[in-house]
C-alpha positions, 0 to 999 in steps of 0.5 A: 508546595506544588504536590504534581510537579514532576508527577505524571497524571493520565487523564482518560476522557480528558479531550473535552469537558470536564477532563478538558478543563482538568488538563488545563489546570494540571498543565500549569502545575508541572506534571507529564499528562497524557490526555487518552480519548477516541477522538483524534481530532479533539486530541489533535485540538488538545495536543495544539492548545497545550504543546506540552501535553501527551495525548493517545488515542486510546479506546476506554471500552476495548480492555486490549487497547487500554492494557497495551496504552498502560504498558507503554506508559508504565508507572505513573502517579495519578488517574482521572476517568471523565468517561461519559456517555448520553444513554440511560435517562428517560422515564422508567416506564418507557426507558428502552433498556437497551439504550440503558445497557449501552449507558453502561457500556459507555460509562461504567464499564469504561471507567472499570476497565481503565481503572483495572488496567492501571493498577499494575503501574500506580504505587504507593501515594498514587491516586485514582479519581471518577466522575459520576453524577448526582443523579445517583441521588438527586430522585429527579423523575426521569433519571432512573438509568442515569442513577443506576450508572453512577449509583453503581460506580459511588457504590463500588468506592469504598470498597475499592478504597480498602482493596487498593489501599494505599492507593487512593480511590475518589469520585466526584459527583456533580450536579448540573454543569455547563458542558457539551452533555447538554447538547441533547435539548434546544438551545432555549430549553437548556438556558430556561432549565439553568435559569430555573436551575440557578434560582433555586441553589445556594451557588446561584449559577451552573457549574462550570467544567473548571469547577469540577475540574478543580475538585479533581485535581485537589483530590489527587493532592489530598493524601488523606482522602480515600474512599469518598464520593465528593458531591460538587451541590448540597441537599437543598441544591439536589432539591432544587434541581428537581423543581428546575429539571421536572420544569424543563426537561427532567426527562433528561436532566443530569 
């Protein structure tokens, strides 16, 4: 049975990367899909590609904007939050703590504001799913700031699941995923990193956005999973990631 048919799903940050891949999967399963983002041009592309999908320009860092959006949207069934940012990486000795604060401002607080603003409009059987990152536990040199941001989100999941019961709360914690997040190194460095990573992990390839999106969609329909952080990598894959990333761009690896 298609559990998503006739439901309403909000995807925050769904105009690119993992969020957009989730929108594509959801669009094939029958729910009303609402994509929220800041970039009007990206949202227009989503609307042009998927005419049945609704879009709304909302800055998740602006609580008034979020409150107004959810009030207008009304009751809905599932919330997927894929909001992210690029700041917070670097060797701790040289880490700009102001940049780390900006990293929290781009990912940590917008995810919390989005959840909090959405809660009055969710119901029994609803779900909230966050996207964090394996940097929370990967112990890769140069990612202590990213570990702080993602680890803080992941630490909240089990407690929020108890507070929000019977609304389910989970997170997906990806490893290296080939998305626009990797725009910071040059192409040669990026692909060298990917090749080294692929040699050391059981899957034998870097994840695609759709690989993570499939887990997100699964969690919206799995009625007996809550309070969990689903890793898309295993321990030996994390160890492989340390070696691969350290050999190329460890200072900025997820």
